[in-house]
Structure formats: structure tokens, C-alpha cells
C-alpha positions as CSV (number, residue, x, y, z in Angstrom):
1,M,30.4,-32.3,6.2
2,T,30.7,-33.3,9.9
3,K,27.7,-33.4,12.3
4,S,29.2,-30.6,14.3
5,S,29.5,-28.3,11.3
6,Q,25.9,-29.2,10.2
7,K,24.7,-28.0,13.6
8,Q,26.4,-24.6,13.2
9,I,24.6,-23.8,10.0
10,E,21.5,-21.8,10.8
11,P,18.6,-21.7,8.2
12,R,18.1,-18.4,6.6
13,R,15.0,-16.4,7.4
14,Y,12.7,-14.4,5.0
15,C,11.6,-10.9,5.6
16,K,7.9,-11.5,5.5
17,V,5.2,-9.1,4.3
18,L,1.5,-9.7,4.4
19,T,-0.8,-7.8,2.0
20,I,-4.5,-7.5,2.8
21,A,-6.2,-6.2,-0.3
22,G,-8.4,-6.9,-3.3
23,S,-7.4,-9.0,-6.4
24,D,-7.0,-7.3,-9.8
25,S,-7.6,-9.7,-12.6
26,G,-5.6,-7.5,-14.9
27,G,-2.5,-7.9,-12.7
28,G,-1.6,-4.2,-12.5
29,A,-2.8,-3.3,-9.0
30,G,-4.1,-4.9,-5.8
31,I,-2.8,-8.2,-4.5
32,Q,-1.0,-8.9,-7.8
33,A,1.0,-5.6,-7.7
34,D,1.7,-6.0,-4.0
35,L,3.2,-9.5,-4.4
36,K,5.3,-8.4,-7.4
37,T,6.6,-5.4,-5.4
38,I,7.3,-7.4,-2.3
39,S,9.2,-10.0,-4.3
40,A,11.2,-7.4,-6.3
41,I,12.4,-5.8,-3.1
42,G,13.5,-9.1,-1.7
43,C,10.8,-10.2,0.8
44,Y,8.5,-13.1,1.1
45,G,4.9,-12.1,0.2
46,M,1.7,-13.5,1.7
47,S,-1.9,-12.4,0.9
48,V,-5.3,-12.1,2.4
49,I,-7.8,-11.4,-0.4
50,T,-10.6,-9.1,0.6
51,A,-12.4,-8.8,-2.7
52,L,-12.3,-10.2,-6.3
53,T,-12.5,-7.6,-9.1
54,A,-13.1,-8.1,-12.7
55,Q,-10.9,-5.5,-14.3
56,N,-8.4,-4.7,-16.9
57,T,-6.5,-1.6,-18.0
58,Q,-9.7,0.1,-19.0
59,G,-11.7,-0.2,-15.8
60,V,-13.5,-2.4,-13.2
61,T,-16.6,-4.3,-14.5
62,G,-17.4,-6.2,-11.3
63,I,-16.6,-6.6,-7.6
64,Y,-17.2,-9.7,-5.5
65,A,-16.6,-9.1,-1.8
66,I,-15.1,-11.9,0.2
67,P,-17.1,-12.6,3.4
68,P,-15.4,-10.9,6.3
69,S,-15.3,-14.1,8.3
70,F,-13.2,-15.7,5.6
71,A,-10.9,-12.8,5.5
72,A,-10.4,-13.3,9.2
73,E,-9.8,-17.0,8.6
74,Q,-7.1,-16.1,6.0
75,M,-5.4,-13.8,8.5
76,S,-5.5,-16.3,11.3
77,A,-3.9,-19.0,9.0
78,V,-1.0,-16.7,8.1
79,F,-0.3,-15.3,11.5
80,A,-0.7,-18.7,13.4
81,D,1.9,-20.4,11.3
82,I,4.2,-18.0,9.4
83,G,3.8,-14.6,11.0
84,A,4.6,-11.2,9.3
85,D,7.3,-8.7,9.8
86,A,5.2,-6.0,8.2
87,V,1.6,-5.7,6.9
88,K,0.2,-3.7,4.0
89,I,-3.5,-2.9,3.8
90,G,-5.2,-2.0,0.6
91,M,-8.8,-2.3,-0.6
92,L,-11.2,-3.3,2.2
93,Y,-14.5,-2.4,0.5
94,S,-16.9,-2.5,3.5
95,A,-17.2,-1.2,7.1
96,E,-17.8,-4.7,8.4
97,L,-14.6,-6.0,6.7
98,I,-12.6,-3.1,8.1
99,E,-13.7,-3.9,11.7
100,V,-12.8,-7.6,11.2
101,V,-9.4,-6.8,9.9
102,A,-8.7,-4.3,12.7
103,Q,-9.7,-6.9,15.3
104,Q,-7.4,-9.5,13.7
105,L,-4.5,-7.2,13.6
106,Q,-4.9,-6.5,17.3
107,K,-5.5,-10.1,18.1
108,H,-2.2,-11.2,16.4
109,G,-0.2,-8.3,17.6
110,A,0.7,-7.1,14.0
111,K,3.5,-4.6,13.7
112,K,4.8,-2.2,11.0
113,I,1.4,-1.7,9.3
114,V,1.0,0.4,6.2
115,L,-2.5,1.6,5.2
116,D,-3.3,2.6,1.7
117,P,-6.9,3.9,2.0
118,V,-8.0,2.7,-1.5
119,M,-11.2,4.3,-2.5
120,V,-11.2,4.7,-6.3
121,A,-9.5,2.8,-9.1
122,Q,-7.2,4.6,-11.6
123,S,-10.2,4.3,-14.0
124,G,-12.4,6.2,-11.6
125,D,-14.4,3.2,-10.5
126,K,-15.4,3.2,-6.9
127,L,-13.8,0.6,-4.7
128,L,-15.1,1.5,-1.2
129,Q,-18.6,1.7,0.2
130,D,-19.7,5.0,1.7
131,D,-20.0,3.7,5.3
132,A,-16.5,2.4,5.2
133,I,-14.8,5.8,5.3
134,E,-15.7,6.4,8.9
135,A,-14.7,2.8,9.8
136,I,-11.2,3.4,8.4
137,K,-10.8,6.5,10.6
138,I,-12.2,4.9,13.7
139,H,-10.9,1.3,13.5
140,L,-7.8,1.2,11.4
141,M,-5.9,4.5,11.5
142,P,-5.2,4.3,15.2
143,L,-3.4,0.9,14.6
144,V,-1.1,1.7,11.7
145,D,2.4,3.1,11.3
146,V,2.0,4.8,7.9
147,V,-1.1,6.0,6.1
148,T,-0.6,6.8,2.3
149,P,-3.6,8.7,0.9
150,N,-3.4,10.5,-2.4
151,I,-5.0,14.0,-2.7
152,P,-8.5,12.8,-3.5
153,E,-8.4,10.2,-0.7
154,A,-7.1,12.8,1.8
155,E,-10.0,15.1,0.7
156,V,-12.5,12.4,1.4
157,L,-11.0,11.5,4.8
158,L,-11.0,15.1,5.8
159,D,-14.1,16.3,3.9
160,R,-12.3,19.3,2.4
161,K,-10.5,20.3,-0.7
162,L,-6.7,20.4,-1.0
163,Q,-5.5,22.9,-3.5
164,D,-1.8,23.5,-2.8
165,F,1.2,22.4,-0.8
166,K,0.2,24.3,2.3
167,D,-3.1,22.4,2.2
168,M,-1.1,19.2,2.1
169,Q,0.8,20.2,5.2
170,D,-2.4,21.1,7.1
171,A,-4.1,17.9,5.9
172,A,-1.2,15.7,7.1
173,K,-1.4,17.1,10.6
174,A,-5.1,16.8,10.7
175,L,-5.0,13.2,9.6
176,S,-2.3,12.4,12.2
177,I,-4.8,13.3,14.9
178,L,-6.9,10.3,13.7
179,G,-3.9,8.0,14.5
180,G,-0.8,6.5,12.9
181,Q,2.8,7.3,13.4
182,S,3.1,9.0,10.1
183,I,1.1,10.3,7.2
184,L,2.3,10.3,3.6
185,I,0.2,12.4,1.3
186,K,0.9,11.8,-2.3
187,G,0.8,15.1,-4.2
188,G,0.8,13.9,-7.8
189,H,-2.7,15.3,-8.4
190,L,-1.5,18.9,-7.6
191,S,1.3,19.3,-10.3
192,E,1.8,18.5,-13.9
193,T,5.6,19.0,-13.7
194,D,6.7,17.0,-10.7
195,S,5.6,14.4,-8.2
196,T,6.0,15.9,-4.7
197,D,4.9,13.9,-1.7
198,L,4.8,15.0,2.0
199,L,5.7,12.7,4.8
200,Y,4.6,13.9,8.3
201,L,6.2,12.1,11.2
202,T,3.7,12.5,14.1
203,R,5.9,11.9,17.1
204,E,8.7,14.1,15.9
205,D,6.3,16.7,14.5
206,H,8.5,16.8,11.5
207,S,7.7,16.9,7.8
208,V,9.8,15.5,4.9
209,V,9.4,16.6,1.3
210,L,9.9,13.9,-1.3
211,K,10.2,15.2,-4.8
212,E,10.7,13.3,-8.1
213,E,10.3,14.4,-11.7
214,R,6.9,13.6,-13.2
215,I,7.0,10.9,-15.8
216,E,4.5,11.3,-18.7
217,T,2.9,7.9,-19.2
218,R,-0.5,6.2,-19.2
219,N,1.1,3.2,-17.5
220,N,0.3,4.3,-14.0
221,H,-2.2,1.7,-12.9
222,G,-1.4,0.4,-9.4
223,T,1.1,3.1,-8.4
224,G,-0.5,3.5,-4.9
225,C,-0.6,-0.2,-4.3
226,T,3.1,-0.5,-5.4
227,L,4.3,2.4,-3.3
228,S,2.6,1.2,-0.1
229,S,3.8,-2.4,-0.6
230,A,7.3,-1.1,-1.1
231,I,7.2,0.9,2.1
232,A,6.0,-2.2,4.0
233,S,8.7,-4.3,2.4
234,Y,11.5,-1.9,3.4
235,M,10.1,-1.7,6.9
236,A,10.1,-5.5,7.1
237,K,13.8,-5.4,6.2
238,G,14.5,-3.2,9.2
239,H,14.4,0.4,7.8
240,D,12.7,3.1,9.9
241,I,9.7,4.9,8.5
242,E,11.5,7.8,6.8
243,D,14.1,5.7,5.2
244,A,11.5,3.1,4.1
245,V,9.4,5.8,2.5
246,R,12.4,7.4,0.7
247,K,13.5,4.0,-0.7
248,A,9.9,3.2,-1.7
249,K,9.6,6.6,-3.5
250,T,12.7,5.8,-5.5
251,Y,11.5,2.3,-6.3
252,I,8.1,3.5,-7.6
253,S,9.7,6.3,-9.7
254,N,12.0,3.8,-11.3
255,A,9.1,1.3,-11.9
256,I,7.0,4.0,-13.5
257,R,9.9,5.1,-15.7
258,A,10.7,1.6,-16.9
259,G,7.0,0.8,-17.4
260,A,6.5,3.8,-19.6
261,E,8.6,2.0,-22.3
262,Y,5.9,-0.7,-22.7
263,T,2.5,-1.0,-24.2
264,I,-0.2,-3.3,-22.8
265,G,-4.0,-3.1,-23.0
266,Q,-6.1,-0.2,-24.2
267,G,-6.1,1.9,-21.0
268,H,-3.9,2.5,-18.0
269,G,-1.1,-0.1,-18.0
270,P,1.0,-1.2,-15.1
271,V,4.4,-0.1,-13.8
272,H,7.4,-2.4,-14.3
273,H,7.9,-4.0,-10.9
274,F,10.8,-6.1,-12.0
275,F,12.8,-3.4,-13.8
276,E,16.0,-4.4,-12.0
277,F,15.8,-8.0,-13.1
278,W,14.4,-8.1,-16.6
279,K,13.3,-6.0,-19.6
């Protein structure tokens, strides 16, 4: 190979996704699920760990919060050297940590941000301090592109019950007032026959209904983490919000379907993040 031909070869670039979330020692949710998802979709994953949890398929037995200053240090290290094409935010645990993360996102000019307002684990264990709820609404929601609450999380954010699809539509518009380019309310808690999500695009004042068959399985640990990470990954690859959400919905549905064939642990097992590559 000549020197001139060597000069013409440009190095390839990764689509880079940063996940800011808690660690799940059982590997089914949190940072672990995020990095698996990001990798499966073809992006380069980086992480800022906000909390360590001792958990397995049956529940959470302990939480050790990372000092907010060290979370900020992790963010600075990643942004200063590598950068990020998209950011996914998961478990933040405390109001102080939320404020620090918001400050760092603004400081580094982060773009294409997906917020999964994690409040309760699949097992029912609480993952968010009470004072953090207002902090999410005040400091984070105005900065992000997509917010992905499930029904219980939307109820907490709005302090009201959601009982049907009309309530989901009203809730999406109400949440959009708090900030964010779009709101994706996951409606799995409302139906036993299907999984219908509602994406509300704020600027367009337009709603998109995303419907998939409901898959009967106890292996549904980390579905919210996986979906939000998938959205961020597709956005990092250049897809707009609606297309990224559609592709992510298909990905999580396939991951749940594939994961239903496995047995692991005594409680809620994980989805199969790498269903396209190995069985």
C-alpha cells in the first residue's frame, strides 16, 4: 500500500452512547442492560454509575449511592475525551445527584438525551428518594428529548391516577409542559392482552400509538432500561425521535419474546438483549 493510498483511508467512527444509571449486580437492568442494548444495536457504550445495587431476579437488598461529585467526575472524563452522540439517563436516586447531572449535561452541551425516570424496580423495591421527584421535573425534564415513564411513574410525576388510554393521552400532554421534545408513556400496566405505548411529539402536537402483542413471561426485568437505551442508540445512529422509538419498540418486543424461552434465577429474569446474535 502506497503512502498516498494510506492517507486516503479515514478511520471509522463509532456511534457513541453514554448511559447514566445505577448498577444491577444481577445483570438484568441498569448499566448492565444499557450496555448490552447499546452494543446489540451497534453503538459504543460508555457509563456513569450513579448507584450500586445489590440485587438479583428476586429483588433489591441494598443500595449504595455514589457521591454526586464523583458522578460529575465520571461525566467530565467521558465528555472531555470521547464525547457522546446520545445520552440515556436512568436511576439517579437523589435530588442532589439529579442537579449535578443536569449541570454537567448543560456544561458539556449534551444532545439527544433520553430520560427513563426510574422510581421502582420490577420487584417493587424503591429506587428513588421522595425529594428527587420534584428535582426530575425542575432540573432534568426541560433538558431532554424523550421522557419514557411507565404508567406508575407517570402517575407519580403528575400526582394522579391513569386508568385508560384517554388518561394516557392527557398525561402525555401534561408531562410535555414540564419539558422535553417528546413523551413516551408505556402502557403495559393498563392491558393484559397487548402492550400499547403512546408517543407524544410536543412541537408537532402529534401522537403516535405503538402497539405490540403482550408476551406472557416472568422474564421482564430491565425492560424500561432496555427500551430507553435502544431509543438513545437509534438516535445516536441518526434516526429522528419517532423512528428511533418505533425501532426501539420492535427491539424490546423481540428481546422479551426471545428471553421468554429461558429460565434464570427464581424471580423476574432478564430479556435476551443479543437475540440476533446468539441463542
